[in-house]
matplotlib code that plots the C-alpha trace (Angstrom):
import matplotlib.pyplot as plt

x = [-3.3, -4.4, -7.5, -8.8, -8.3, -9.7, -13.1, -13.4, -15.2, -14.0, -13.4, -11.4, -9.2, -8.7, -7.3, -5.5, -4.6, -1.0, 0.5, 3.3, 3.9, 4.8, 6.2, 9.7, 9.4, 5.9, 4.7, 1.0, 1.5, 3.8, 7.0, 7.9, 10.9, 12.4, 15.3, 16.6, 18.7, 19.1, 22.2, 23.1, 24.8, 27.1, 27.9, 26.3, 23.1, 23.1, 23.7, 20.9, 18.7, 19.3, 19.2, 15.8, 16.9, 16.3, 13.5, 14.4, 14.9, 17.4, 16.5, 13.4, 12.8, 12.3, 10.5, 10.3, 8.6, 6.2, 5.0, 4.9, 2.5, 0.2, 0.5, -0.5, -3.4, -4.6, -4.4, -6.5, -9.2, -9.3, -9.0, -5.7, -2.6, -0.4, -0.3, 2.2, 2.0, 3.2, 3.7, 0.2, -2.7, -1.2, 2.1, 0.1, -1.8, 1.3, 3.4, 0.7, 0.2, 3.9, 4.2, 1.2, 1.9, 4.6, 5.1, 2.5, 0.0, -3.6, -5.6, -9.4, -10.3, -13.6, -14.0, -15.2, -12.1, -10.3, -8.6, -5.1, -5.7, -7.3, -4.3, -2.0, -3.8, -4.6, -1.4, 1.1, 0.9, 0.3, 3.6, 5.4, 3.7, 0.7, -2.7, -5.5, -9.3, -11.9, -15.3, -18.3, -17.5, -21.0, -22.0, -20.9, -21.4, -19.0, -16.4, -16.7, -16.3, -13.2, -11.1, -8.2, -5.4, -3.0, -5.3, -3.3, -5.5, -9.1, -9.2, -12.1, -13.6, -16.9, -18.5, -16.8, -15.3, -17.1, -20.7, -20.7, -21.5, -21.7, -20.0, -20.8, -17.4, -18.2, -19.5, -16.5, -14.2, -15.9, -15.9, -12.2, -11.0, -13.1, -11.5, -7.9, -7.2, -4.0, -5.9, -5.6, -8.9, -7.8, -10.3, -9.9, -11.9, -11.1, -14.7, -16.3, -13.5, -13.1, -15.7, -18.3, -16.9, -14.2, -13.5, -11.1, -14.0, -15.9, -13.1, -10.9, -7.1, -5.8, -7.3, -5.8, -6.5, -5.7, -5.1, -5.1, -8.8, -11.0, -8.3, -6.4, -9.4, -8.0, -6.7, -3.1, -1.3, -0.8, -0.6, -1.6, -1.7, -2.3, -3.7, -3.7, -1.8, 1.5, 3.4, 2.1, 2.4, 6.2, 6.6, 4.8, 7.2, 10.4, 9.7, 6.8, 7.8, 11.5, 12.5, 9.8, 8.3, 10.1, 6.9, 8.0, 5.8, 7.7, 7.6, 5.7, 3.0, 2.5, 2.2, -0.5, -2.6, -2.3, -3.6, -6.4, -7.5, -8.3, -11.3, -12.3, -15.4, -17.1, -16.1, -17.4, -20.8, -21.3, -20.2, -22.5, -25.4, -25.0, -24.6, -28.0, -29.6, -28.0, -28.7, -32.5, -32.6, -31.0, -33.4, -36.3, -34.9, -36.4, -33.1, -31.5, -31.8, -30.3, -28.8, -26.1, -25.9, -26.0, -28.0, -30.9, -33.4, -33.5, -29.8, -29.4, -26.9, -28.7, -29.5, -25.8, -24.6, -27.1, -25.5, -22.0, -21.7, -22.6, -23.0, -23.2, -20.4, -20.1, -19.7, -22.8, -22.9, -25.6, -26.6, -28.1, -30.7, -28.9, -25.7, -22.2, -23.0, -25.6, -23.1, -20.3, -22.7, -23.5, -19.9, -18.8, -21.4, -20.7, -20.1, -19.7, -18.9, -15.7, -14.8, -11.9, -10.8, -10.2, -12.5, -12.8, -11.9, -13.9, -14.9, -17.6, -16.0, -17.5, -15.9, -16.5, -15.1, -15.1, -12.7, -10.8, -10.2, -11.2, -9.8, -7.2, -10.4, -11.2, -14.8, -15.5, -14.1, -16.1, -19.3, -18.4, -17.7, -21.0, -19.4, -21.5, -20.4, -22.9, -21.9, -20.9, -19.1, -19.5, -17.8, -20.2, -18.1, -18.7, -20.4, -24.1, -26.0, -28.6, -25.8, -24.6, -28.1, -28.5, -25.4, -26.4, -29.9, -28.5, -26.0, -28.7, -30.5, -27.6, -27.8]
y = [26.8, 30.4, 31.9, 32.3, 28.6, 27.6, 29.0, 27.4, 24.2, 20.6, 20.2, 23.4, 22.4, 19.0, 20.6, 23.8, 23.3, 22.7, 24.6, 26.9, 29.4, 28.5, 25.0, 25.1, 26.4, 27.4, 23.8, 23.6, 20.1, 19.6, 17.7, 14.2, 14.7, 11.2, 11.5, 9.8, 12.6, 16.4, 18.5, 21.3, 24.6, 24.2, 21.8, 24.3, 24.1, 20.4, 20.2, 22.9, 20.7, 17.6, 19.5, 20.8, 24.5, 25.1, 23.7, 21.9, 18.6, 16.1, 12.6, 11.3, 8.9, 12.1, 14.0, 14.8, 17.8, 15.5, 13.9, 17.2, 18.7, 15.8, 16.1, 19.8, 18.9, 16.1, 18.5, 20.9, 18.3, 16.8, 20.1, 19.1, 21.0, 18.4, 15.1, 12.5, 10.0, 6.5, 3.4, 1.8, 2.1, -0.3, 1.6, 4.5, 2.8, 1.1, 4.3, 6.1, 3.3, 3.0, 6.7, 6.9, 3.6, 2.2, -1.0, -0.9, 1.2, 0.2, 0.4, 0.3, -0.7, -1.6, -5.1, -4.5, -3.5, -4.2, -7.7, -6.6, -3.9, -6.3, -8.6, -5.8, -4.9, -8.5, -10.2, -7.6, -4.8, -7.2, -8.9, -5.9, -5.2, -3.1, -4.3, -4.2, -4.5, -5.0, -3.5, -2.1, 1.6, 2.4, 1.3, 4.4, 2.8, 0.0, 2.5, 4.3, 1.0, 0.1, 3.1, 2.7, 5.0, 3.5, 3.9, 5.9, 5.3, 4.6, 3.2, 2.8, 2.9, 4.4, 3.2, 0.3, -2.6, -4.6, -4.4, -0.5, -0.1, 3.4, 5.0, 8.5, 10.1, 13.2, 11.3, 8.9, 11.7, 13.5, 10.4, 9.7, 13.2, 13.7, 10.7, 11.6, 14.6, 12.7, 9.8, 9.9, 9.1, 7.5, 7.2, 5.2, 7.4, 5.3, 4.2, 7.7, 9.9, 13.6, 14.2, 12.7, 12.9, 14.8, 13.2, 15.9, 18.4, 15.9, 15.8, 12.9, 13.5, 11.5, 10.3, 7.5, 6.3, 3.7, 6.3, 3.2, 3.6, 6.7, 9.3, 7.8, 6.4, 4.4, 1.1, 1.7, 2.8, 1.3, 4.2, 5.6, 8.7, 10.1, 13.6, 15.5, 18.0, 19.1, 18.1, 14.6, 14.2, 15.3, 12.3, 10.0, 11.1, 11.1, 8.0, 5.9, 6.2, 6.9, 4.5, 1.9, 1.1, 2.7, 2.7, 5.6, 6.5, 6.9, 10.2, 8.7, 7.2, 10.7, 12.1, 9.6, 10.2, 14.0, 13.6, 11.3, 13.9, 16.4, 14.4, 13.2, 15.3, 14.5, 10.7, 10.7, 12.4, 9.5, 6.9, 7.9, 8.3, 4.9, 3.3, 4.6, 3.2, -0.2, -0.4, 0.6, -2.1, -4.8, -3.9, -4.9, -7.9, -11.3, -13.2, -10.6, -11.2, -7.8, -4.6, -2.5, 1.0, 3.9, 5.9, 3.7, 4.7, 1.0, 1.1, 1.2, 3.9, 6.0, 8.9, 9.2, 8.9, 11.7, 14.0, 13.5, 12.6, 14.9, 11.8, 8.1, 6.7, 4.1, 0.8, -1.5, -4.8, -7.4, -10.9, -13.4, -15.9, -19.2, -18.0, -18.6, -20.9, -18.4, -15.5, -17.4, -18.5, -14.9, -13.7, -16.4, -15.5, -11.7, -10.5, -6.8, -6.3, -7.7, -10.3, -8.6, -7.1, -3.4, -0.5, 3.0, 2.0, 3.1, -0.5, -2.0, -4.7, -7.5, -9.8, -12.3, -10.8, -13.9, -15.9, -12.8, -9.4, -10.7, -14.1, -13.2, -13.2, -16.5, -17.8, -16.5, -13.1, -12.9, -13.7, -11.0, -8.4, -9.1, -10.5, -13.5, -16.2, -14.9, -11.3, -9.8, -6.4, -4.3, -1.2, 0.4, 2.0, 4.5, 2.5, 3.5, 2.2, 0.5, -1.7, -2.6, -3.7, -5.7, -7.7, -8.2, -9.4, -12.0, -13.3, -13.6, -16.1, -18.5, -17.6]
z = [10.5, 9.6, 11.2, 7.7, 6.8, 10.1, 9.3, 5.9, 4.9, 5.2, 1.4, 1.3, 4.1, 2.5, -0.6, 0.7, 4.6, 5.3, 2.5, 3.6, 0.8, -3.0, -3.8, -5.5, -9.0, -8.5, -8.7, -8.1, -6.6, -3.8, -4.8, -3.4, -1.3, -1.8, 0.3, 3.4, 4.8, 4.6, 4.3, 6.9, 6.3, 9.3, 12.2, 14.6, 12.5, 12.6, 16.4, 17.0, 15.1, 16.9, 20.2, 19.3, 19.4, 15.6, 13.4, 10.2, 8.5, 9.8, 8.6, 7.2, 10.0, 12.1, 9.6, 5.8, 3.9, 2.2, 5.5, 7.1, 4.6, 5.2, 9.1, 8.9, 6.8, 9.0, 12.1, 10.2, 9.5, 12.9, 14.8, 16.4, 17.4, 15.7, 13.8, 13.2, 10.2, 10.3, 8.0, 9.0, 11.2, 13.7, 13.5, 14.8, 17.4, 18.8, 18.6, 20.5, 23.2, 23.7, 24.2, 26.7, 28.8, 31.0, 33.0, 35.9, 34.0, 33.3, 30.1, 29.9, 26.3, 24.6, 23.9, 20.3, 18.4, 15.1, 15.5, 15.5, 17.9, 20.2, 19.9, 20.7, 23.8, 25.0, 24.0, 23.3, 26.0, 28.7, 28.1, 29.2, 32.5, 31.2, 32.7, 30.2, 31.0, 28.3, 28.8, 26.9, 26.9, 25.8, 29.3, 31.2, 34.6, 33.6, 32.6, 35.8, 37.8, 35.5, 36.1, 38.7, 40.1, 37.6, 34.5, 31.9, 28.7, 27.7, 24.2, 21.9, 18.5, 17.5, 15.3, 16.3, 14.1, 12.9, 14.5, 14.4, 18.2, 19.2, 22.1, 23.5, 23.2, 25.2, 28.2, 28.2, 28.0, 30.9, 33.1, 32.4, 32.8, 36.0, 37.5, 36.4, 34.1, 33.1, 31.4, 27.7, 25.9, 22.6, 19.8, 16.5, 14.0, 11.0, 10.3, 10.9, 9.5, 10.3, 7.7, 9.9, 13.4, 15.2, 18.7, 19.8, 19.6, 22.0, 24.7, 23.5, 23.8, 20.7, 17.4, 15.6, 11.9, 9.4, 6.5, 4.2, 4.3, 3.7, 4.1, 1.1, -0.5, -3.4, -1.9, -2.8, 0.3, 3.8, 6.1, 9.7, 11.7, 15.3, 16.0, 19.3, 21.4, 20.2, 23.3, 23.3, 19.5, 20.0, 22.4, 19.9, 17.1, 19.2, 21.4, 20.1, 16.5, 16.4, 19.3, 19.6, 16.4, 13.5, 11.6, 9.4, 6.4, 3.0, 1.2, -1.9, 0.6, 2.0, -1.4, -2.2, 0.8, 0.4, -3.2, -2.1, 0.5, -2.3, -3.1, 0.3, 0.9, -2.4, -1.9, 1.5, 0.4, -2.2, 0.3, 2.9, 0.5, -0.8, 2.6, 3.8, 0.7, 1.2, 4.8, 4.1, 1.5, 3.7, 6.7, 4.3, 3.1, 4.4, 4.5, 6.8, 10.6, 11.6, 10.2, 11.9, 10.5, 12.9, 10.4, 10.9, 13.6, 14.6, 15.6, 19.4, 19.2, 16.6, 19.1, 20.1, 16.5, 15.7, 18.4, 17.7, 14.0, 10.9, 8.8, 9.5, 7.4, 4.8, 6.9, 7.1, 8.9, 8.7, 9.9, 7.5, 8.5, 8.3, 10.1, 8.8, 6.0, 4.4, 4.8, 3.2, 0.4, -0.3, -0.2, -2.6, -5.3, -5.6, -9.1, -8.8, -5.1, -4.0, -1.3, 0.4, 3.8, 4.3, 3.6, 2.3, -1.4, -4.3, -4.7, -2.5, -0.2, 1.8, 4.4, 7.1, 10.3, 12.4, 10.0, 8.7, 10.3, 13.7, 13.7, 16.7, 18.9, 20.6, 20.2, 23.7, 22.9, 19.8, 21.9, 24.5, 21.8, 20.1, 16.9, 15.6, 13.4, 10.7, 10.7, 7.3, 7.2, 4.1, 3.0, 0.6, -2.4, -5.0, -7.7, -8.7, -5.8, -8.2, -9.4, -5.8, -4.8, -8.0, -7.2, -3.6, -4.8, -7.1, -4.5, -1.9, -4.0, -3.0, 0.8]

ax = plt.figure().add_subplot(projection="3d")
ax.plot(x, y, z, "-o")
ax.set_aspect("equal")
plt.show()
């Protein structure tokens, strides 16, 4: 990224970063390079590219101009040296973890994670000789006590899925790196997005995203990415992605995410504004037991969120009086808002984590992670907020 672009605003970077000269034929929009392979000028050129002695495209599983443009843009937004895109968020997480860990290593992970991430760590990595301990990473003393000589990764989300727990990224990174500079602190930044929070600036080593969500923003792509130092991202690409997962993002999906990023700043402004109003409304609703939103002063992590986030995101979780039955009744009577998993779409989405996104957790693990049976997770969309609140109000009559 040029120094001139580095000093520009988030919205400008989301639109312009990553471009290298004019597109073919002077096209304003970068073309979709819908090709599996690339021709060489000579055997020597092909050999040099395979040997890493010469830059250039070889085969789309290893890189593609459509993906490369998106990777440069993502690196600019996360203030990273490099980025790698994958076919899903789980493709990104697993590619990074396979690159960072080997048999005999130890991972310290937060107990509150996306359900499939928890399953990968609890039931996947452990099958291949990697030890995993789940703790509350917001408890810094617990983190210090959990580190071991063979710890290679500290993994967390903040805000965490689905109860929006906040962890101090700078403090976690400092503790881990003082114990062993080689430990990689990996943060899933999907909920916050680089619009609101940049973990690498706070000392983390790697950022992962489900680009399916806010980065794309339109609910029509499954995609993921990782951002970090260029040398480690090279390992993620050439080992974790190429050899271990094969979770390659297609050129058309890369094009769609690149297009979605052009409107990300204005989308996030509306998302965050709506979410704050919804959270404040819920906090005054007599049928709501508790509201989880880091922008509320009542949130236990508000002070840390205020320190490390520039906005509080668009995810709101809440517990209804009456528990699971009341929550299910609410969800089943929505008219405008949509009962669906995922997040970051233009539409407002609600789901019941215990039976949906976090069903891989056992009842005991749900309790330990602070995920109650009555918790509802809400991805606040881009509709007029008055209409969102009106729909919630009519649905609450059945809760």
